[in-house]
C-alpha positions in Angstrom: -25.8 107.3 0.8 -26.4 110.9 1.3 -25.8 113.3 4.2 -26.8 112.1 7.6 -29.0 114.4 9.7 -28.9 113.8 13.5 -32.4 114.1 14.8 -31.1 114.8 18.4 -29.7 118.2 17.2 -31.8 121.3 17.3 -33.4 122.7 14.2 -31.2 125.7 14.6 -28.0 123.6 14.5 -29.2 121.6 11.6 -30.1 124.6 9.5 -26.7 126.2 10.2 -25.0 123.0 9.1 -27.3 122.3 6.1 -29.1 125.5 5.0 -30.8 123.7 2.1 -32.9 121.7 4.6 -34.9 124.9 5.3 -36.7 124.5 2.0 -37.5 120.8 2.7 -38.9 121.6 6.1 -40.9 124.6 4.8 -42.5 122.3 2.1 -43.4 119.8 4.8 -45.4 122.5 6.7 -42.8 124.1 9.0 -43.5 127.5 7.5 -42.0 129.4 10.5 -38.6 128.0 9.7 -38.1 130.8 7.1 -38.5 133.4 9.9 -35.0 134.1 11.2 -36.4 135.2 14.6 -38.3 131.9 15.0 -35.2 130.0 14.0 -33.0 131.8 16.5 -35.5 131.4 19.4 -37.7 128.3 19.2 -35.3 126.6 16.7 -32.6 126.5 19.4 -34.5 124.0 21.5 -36.8 122.5 19.0 -35.8 119.2 17.3 -37.4 117.8 14.1 -39.3 115.1 16.0 -40.6 117.6 18.6 -41.8 119.9 15.8 -43.4 117.1 13.9 -45.3 116.1 17.0 -46.5 119.7 17.5 -47.5 120.1 13.9 -48.9 116.6 13.7 -46.7 115.7 10.7 -45.9 112.0 10.5 -42.2 111.2 10.9 -42.5 108.8 8.0 -43.5 111.7 5.7 -40.5 113.7 6.9 -38.1 110.8 6.3 -39.4 110.4 2.8 -39.0 114.1 2.0 -35.5 114.1 3.3 -34.6 110.8 1.5 -35.9 112.3 -1.8 -33.2 115.1 -1.4 -30.5 112.5 -0.5 -30.6 112.9 3.3 -30.7 110.2 5.8 -32.3 110.9 9.2 -30.5 109.3 12.2 -32.6 108.8 15.4 
């Protein structure tokens, strides 16, 4: 089993703990995550599920992308 990602944490916290998830999220369509200003503002209160809902990206697709990189998403 890989690294567990806690979906209740903010995107900012997760990216600080696991910087390599920035590329996974960018590939999924969260292109603003590469902008440090966005990460430091919206990223502090945004969670992956909230962002997925806003961008209309299915959580199943996100789970599959993270699983492919040996991450497990914890609700």
